[in-house]
N, CA, C and O atoms as CSV, one atom per row, in Angstrom:
chain,resi,resn,atom,element,x,y,z
A,1,MET,N,N,-5.028,-67.524,1.490
A,1,MET,CA,C,-6.300,-67.989,2.032
A,1,MET,C,C,-6.124,-68.540,3.447
A,1,MET,O,O,-7.038,-68.447,4.265
A,2,GLY,N,N,-4.977,-69.100,3.733
A,2,GLY,CA,C,-4.716,-69.671,5.043
A,2,GLY,C,C,-4.701,-68.621,6.136
A,2,GLY,O,O,-5.172,-68.863,7.247
A,3,GLU,N,N,-4.149,-67.433,5.813
A,3,GLU,CA,C,-4.113,-66.365,6.812
A,3,GLU,C,C,-5.511,-65.878,7.154
A,3,GLU,O,O,-5.820,-65.595,8.312
A,4,LEU,N,N,-6.353,-65.785,6.131
A,4,LEU,CA,C,-7.732,-65.338,6.360
A,4,LEU,C,C,-8.468,-66.321,7.265
A,4,LEU,O,O,-9.200,-65.915,8.167
A,5,GLN,N,N,-8.272,-67.604,7.021
A,5,GLN,CA,C,-8.917,-68.625,7.839
A,5,GLN,C,C,-8.439,-68.548,9.288
A,5,GLN,O,O,-9.243,-68.682,10.210
A,6,HIS,N,N,-7.152,-68.335,9.496
A,6,HIS,CA,C,-6.614,-68.227,10.849
A,6,HIS,C,C,-7.131,-66.972,11.544
A,6,HIS,O,O,-7.416,-66.988,12.742
A,7,THR,N,N,-7.251,-65.886,10.785
A,7,THR,CA,C,-7.763,-64.636,11.352
A,7,THR,C,C,-9.222,-64.797,11.763
A,7,THR,O,O,-9.610,-64.401,12.862
A,8,LEU,N,N,-10.031,-65.380,10.874
A,8,LEU,CA,C,-11.446,-65.588,11.193
A,8,LEU,C,C,-11.616,-66.551,12.364
A,8,LEU,O,O,-12.497,-66.366,13.203
A,9,SER,N,N,-10.781,-67.565,12.419
A,9,SER,CA,C,-10.834,-68.514,13.533
A,9,SER,C,C,-10.508,-67.817,14.847
A,9,SER,O,O,-11.164,-68.059,15.860
A,10,GLY,N,N,-9.505,-66.963,14.835
A,10,GLY,CA,C,-9.143,-66.219,16.040
A,10,GLY,C,C,-10.242,-65.258,16.464
A,10,GLY,O,O,-10.543,-65.142,17.652
A,11,LEU,N,N,-10.848,-64.564,15.494
A,11,LEU,CA,C,-11.948,-63.644,15.812
A,11,LEU,C,C,-13.149,-64.390,16.394
A,11,LEU,O,O,-13.774,-63.927,17.348
A,12,MET,N,N,-13.462,-65.534,15.819
A,12,MET,CA,C,-14.591,-66.321,16.315
A,12,MET,C,C,-14.315,-66.819,17.728
A,12,MET,O,O,-15.206,-66.799,18.577
A,13,THR,N,N,-13.109,-67.258,17.985
A,13,THR,CA,C,-12.741,-67.703,19.332
A,13,THR,C,C,-12.878,-66.561,20.327
A,13,THR,O,O,-13.400,-66.752,21.425
A,14,GLY,N,N,-12.412,-65.374,19.950
A,14,GLY,CA,C,-12.527,-64.204,20.819
A,14,GLY,C,C,-13.977,-63.832,21.092
A,14,GLY,O,O,-14.334,-63.510,22.225
A,15,MET,N,N,-14.815,-63.875,20.055
A,15,MET,CA,C,-16.238,-63.548,20.232
A,15,MET,C,C,-16.916,-64.552,21.153
A,15,MET,O,O,-17.707,-64.169,22.015
A,16,LEU,N,N,-16.616,-65.825,20.979
A,16,LEU,CA,C,-17.220,-66.847,21.830
A,16,LEU,C,C,-16.746,-66.728,23.274
A,16,LEU,O,O,-17.522,-66.948,24.204
A,17,LEU,N,N,-15.475,-66.381,23.464
A,17,LEU,CA,C,-14.952,-66.186,24.811
A,17,LEU,C,C,-15.655,-65.013,25.489
A,17,LEU,O,O,-16.045,-65.110,26.653
A,18,LEU,N,N,-15.817,-63.907,24.767
A,18,LEU,CA,C,-16.517,-62.748,25.327
A,18,LEU,C,C,-17.980,-63.073,25.634
A,18,LEU,O,O,-18.519,-62.616,26.642
A,19,THR,N,N,-18.617,-63.855,24.775
A,19,THR,CA,C,-19.999,-64.265,25.023
A,19,THR,C,C,-20.085,-65.113,26.284
A,19,THR,O,O,-20.980,-64.914,27.105
A,20,PHE,N,N,-19.170,-66.048,26.444
A,20,PHE,CA,C,-19.150,-66.899,27.630
A,20,PHE,C,C,-18.952,-66.069,28.892
A,20,PHE,O,O,-19.655,-66.267,29.883
A,21,ILE,N,N,-18.003,-65.146,28.861
A,21,ILE,CA,C,-17.747,-64.290,30.028
A,21,ILE,C,C,-18.969,-63.429,30.329
A,21,ILE,O,O,-19.314,-63.229,31.494
A,22,GLY,N,N,-19.625,-62.918,29.286
A,22,GLY,CA,C,-20.836,-62.120,29.478
A,22,GLY,C,C,-21.953,-62.920,30.130
A,22,GLY,O,O,-22.644,-62.414,31.014
A,23,ILE,N,N,-22.134,-64.157,29.704
A,23,ILE,CA,C,-23.166,-65.013,30.299
A,23,ILE,C,C,-22.828,-65.312,31.756
A,23,ILE,O,O,-23.720,-65.343,32.604
A,24,CYS,N,N,-21.555,-65.529,32.051
A,24,CYS,CA,C,-21.147,-65.773,33.445
A,24,CYS,C,C,-21.457,-64.570,34.320
A,24,CYS,O,O,-22.010,-64.725,35.409
A,25,PHE,N,N,-21.110,-63.371,33.861
A,25,PHE,CA,C,-21.403,-62.169,34.641
A,25,PHE,C,C,-22.904,-61.971,34.806
A,25,PHE,O,O,-23.369,-61.596,35.882
A,26,TRP,N,N,-23.668,-62.224,33.735
A,26,TRP,CA,C,-25.121,-62.055,33.798
A,26,TRP,C,C,-25.733,-63.035,34.801
A,26,TRP,O,O,-26.587,-62.658,35.602
A,27,SER,N,N,-25.290,-64.295,34.750
A,27,SER,CA,C,-25.899,-65.300,35.625
A,27,SER,C,C,-25.534,-65.100,37.088
A,27,SER,O,O,-26.318,-65.468,37.963
A,28,TRP,N,N,-24.379,-64.533,37.381
A,28,TRP,CA,C,-23.956,-64.317,38.759
A,28,TRP,C,C,-24.224,-62.898,39.242
A,28,TRP,O,O,-23.787,-62.522,40.329
A,29,SER,N,N,-24.940,-62.106,38.441
A,29,SER,CA,C,-25.219,-60.731,38.856
A,29,SER,C,C,-26.234,-60.715,39.997
A,29,SER,O,O,-26.965,-61.686,40.195
A,30,GLY,N,N,-26.277,-59.629,40.735
A,30,GLY,CA,C,-27.180,-59.504,41.874
A,30,GLY,C,C,-28.643,-59.525,41.471
A,30,GLY,O,O,-29.499,-59.899,42.273
A,31,LYS,N,N,-28.940,-59.131,40.244
A,31,LYS,CA,C,-30.326,-59.109,39.773
A,31,LYS,C,C,-30.920,-60.515,39.712
A,31,LYS,O,O,-32.127,-60.680,39.885
A,32,ARG,N,N,-30.098,-61.516,39.469
A,32,ARG,CA,C,-30.571,-62.886,39.301
A,32,ARG,C,C,-30.696,-63.637,40.622
A,32,ARG,O,O,-31.247,-64.737,40.646
A,33,LYS,N,N,-30.203,-63.074,41.715
A,33,LYS,CA,C,-30.163,-63.788,42.991
A,33,LYS,C,C,-31.560,-64.202,43.439
A,33,LYS,O,O,-31.756,-65.338,43.871
A,34,GLU,N,N,-32.526,-63.305,43.343
A,34,GLU,CA,C,-33.890,-63.621,43.781
A,34,GLU,C,C,-34.488,-64.753,42.945
A,34,GLU,O,O,-35.146,-65.643,43.483
A,35,ALA,N,N,-34.263,-64.718,41.645
A,35,ALA,CA,C,-34.788,-65.776,40.780
A,35,ALA,C,C,-34.144,-67.120,41.105
A,35,ALA,O,O,-34.825,-68.144,41.131
A,36,PHE,N,N,-32.833,-67.121,41.355
A,36,PHE,CA,C,-32.153,-68.367,41.698
A,36,PHE,C,C,-32.645,-68.917,43.034
A,36,PHE,O,O,-32.820,-70.127,43.176
A,37,GLU,N,N,-32.868,-68.052,44.003
A,37,GLU,CA,C,-33.368,-68.512,45.298
A,37,GLU,C,C,-34.772,-69.095,45.156
A,37,GLU,O,O,-35.103,-70.091,45.799
A,38,GLU,N,N,-35.585,-68.478,44.321
A,38,GLU,CA,C,-36.938,-68.991,44.092
A,38,GLU,C,C,-36.881,-70.367,43.429
A,38,GLU,O,O,-37.619,-71.273,43.815
A,39,MET,N,N,-36.013,-70.524,42.437
A,39,MET,CA,C,-35.878,-71.818,41.769
A,39,MET,C,C,-35.295,-72.874,42.707
A,39,MET,O,O,-35.659,-74.047,42.623
A,40,ALA,N,N,-34.397,-72.465,43.594
A,40,ALA,CA,C,-33.792,-73.409,44.535
A,40,ALA,C,C,-34.817,-73.936,45.528
A,40,ALA,O,O,-34.681,-75.057,46.017
A,41,ASN,N,N,-35.832,-73.150,45.832
A,41,ASN,CA,C,-36.845,-73.562,46.798
A,41,ASN,C,C,-38.003,-74.331,46.165
A,41,ASN,O,O,-38.872,-74.820,46.887
A,42,LEU,N,N,-38.037,-74.449,44.851
A,42,LEU,CA,C,-39.128,-75.169,44.193
A,42,LEU,C,C,-39.280,-76.615,44.669
A,42,LEU,O,O,-40.412,-77.041,44.900
A,43,PRO,N,N,-38.210,-77.390,44.827
A,43,PRO,CA,C,-38.396,-78.765,45.299
A,43,PRO,C,C,-38.986,-78.841,46.708
A,43,PRO,O,O,-39.578,-79.857,47.074
A,44,LEU,N,N,-38.833,-77.797,47.488
A,44,LEU,CA,C,-39.331,-77.794,48.858
A,44,LEU,C,C,-40.744,-77.233,48.966
A,44,LEU,O,O,-41.354,-77.275,50.035
A,45,ASP,N,N,-41.260,-76.710,47.863
A,45,ASP,CA,C,-42.572,-76.072,47.861
A,45,ASP,C,C,-43.655,-77.138,47.690
A,45,ASP,O,O,-43.744,-77.773,46.640
A,46,ASN,N,N,-44.473,-77.330,48.716
A,46,ASN,CA,C,-45.513,-78.356,48.668
A,46,ASN,C,C,-46.712,-77.940,47.835
A,46,ASN,O,O,-47.438,-78.809,47.351
A,47,THR,N,N,-46.951,-76.649,47.646
A,47,THR,CA,C,-48.137,-76.218,46.909
A,47,THR,C,C,-48.061,-76.646,45.458
A,47,THR,O,O,-49.081,-77.036,44.890
A,48,ALA,N,N,-46.895,-76.588,44.835
A,48,ALA,CA,C,-46.769,-77.005,43.440
A,48,ALA,C,C,-47.010,-78.505,43.310
A,48,ALA,O,O,-47.669,-78.934,42.363
A,49,THR,N,N,-46.500,-79.303,44.223
A,49,THR,CA,C,-46.690,-80.747,44.191
A,49,THR,C,C,-48.149,-81.099,44.431
A,49,THR,O,O,-48.708,-81.949,43.738
A,50,ASN,N,N,-48.762,-80.454,45.402
A,50,ASN,CA,C,-50.159,-80.735,45.698
A,50,ASN,C,C,-51.054,-80.354,44.536
A,50,ASN,O,O,-52.028,-81.054,44.262
A,51,THR,N,N,-50.758,-79.285,43.856
A,51,THR,CA,C,-51.562,-78.870,42.713
A,51,THR,C,C,-51.482,-79.914,41.616
A,51,THR,O,O,-52.504,-80.256,41.020
A,52,CYS,N,N,-50.296,-80.429,41.336
A,52,CYS,CA,C,-50.132,-81.457,40.312
A,52,CYS,C,C,-50.864,-82.734,40.715
A,52,CYS,O,O,-51.542,-83.344,39.888
A,53,ASN,N,N,-50.736,-83.140,41.959
A,53,ASN,CA,C,-51.399,-84.357,42.417
A,53,ASN,C,C,-52.910,-84.217,42.359
A,53,ASN,O,O,-53.599,-85.171,42.001
A,54,ASN,N,N,-53.438,-83.056,42.700
A,54,ASN,CA,C,-54.879,-82.849,42.653
A,54,ASN,C,C,-55.392,-82.901,41.221
A,54,ASN,O,O,-56.476,-83.432,40.982
A,55,LYS,N,N,-54.646,-82.368,40.271
A,55,LYS,CA,C,-55.063,-82.412,38.869
A,55,LYS,C,C,-55.069,-83.846,38.369
A,55,LYS,O,O,-55.990,-84.252,37.660
A,56,GLU,N,N,-54.049,-84.621,38.732
A,56,GLU,CA,C,-53.973,-86.007,38.290
A,56,GLU,C,C,-55.119,-86.823,38.875
A,56,GLU,O,O,-55.681,-87.674,38.186
A,57,LYS,N,N,-55.472,-86.579,40.126
A,57,LYS,CA,C,-56.553,-87.325,40.763
A,57,LYS,C,C,-57.894,-86.975,40.137
A,57,LYS,O,O,-58.748,-87.847,39.981
A,58,SER,N,N,-58.093,-85.707,39.775
A,58,SER,CA,C,-59.378,-85.306,39.217
A,58,SER,C,C,-59.554,-85.833,37.797
A,58,SER,O,O,-60.686,-86.033,37.355
A,59,GLU,N,N,-58.452,-86.063,37.069
A,59,GLU,CA,C,-58.547,-86.585,35.714
A,59,GLU,C,C,-58.798,-88.086,35.706
A,59,GLU,O,O,-59.335,-88.613,34.731
A,60,ALA,N,N,-58.428,-88.770,36.754
A,60,ALA,CA,C,-58.545,-90.233,36.787
A,60,ALA,C,C,-59.958,-90.683,37.029
A,60,ALA,O,O,-60.223,-91.884,37.085
């Protein structure tokens, strides 16, 4: 039973490592660059802040 547990533990570790590497490649792929740049500029975007402030003022 001990060998089976060690084998399953090794397989699970390998699967998790491959999943982690896959997520790293996916997140750093060229397809995601535009989305990351858009998210990076959100704090600098005044329209989103103004929209929230206008909604809060109209509810008060």
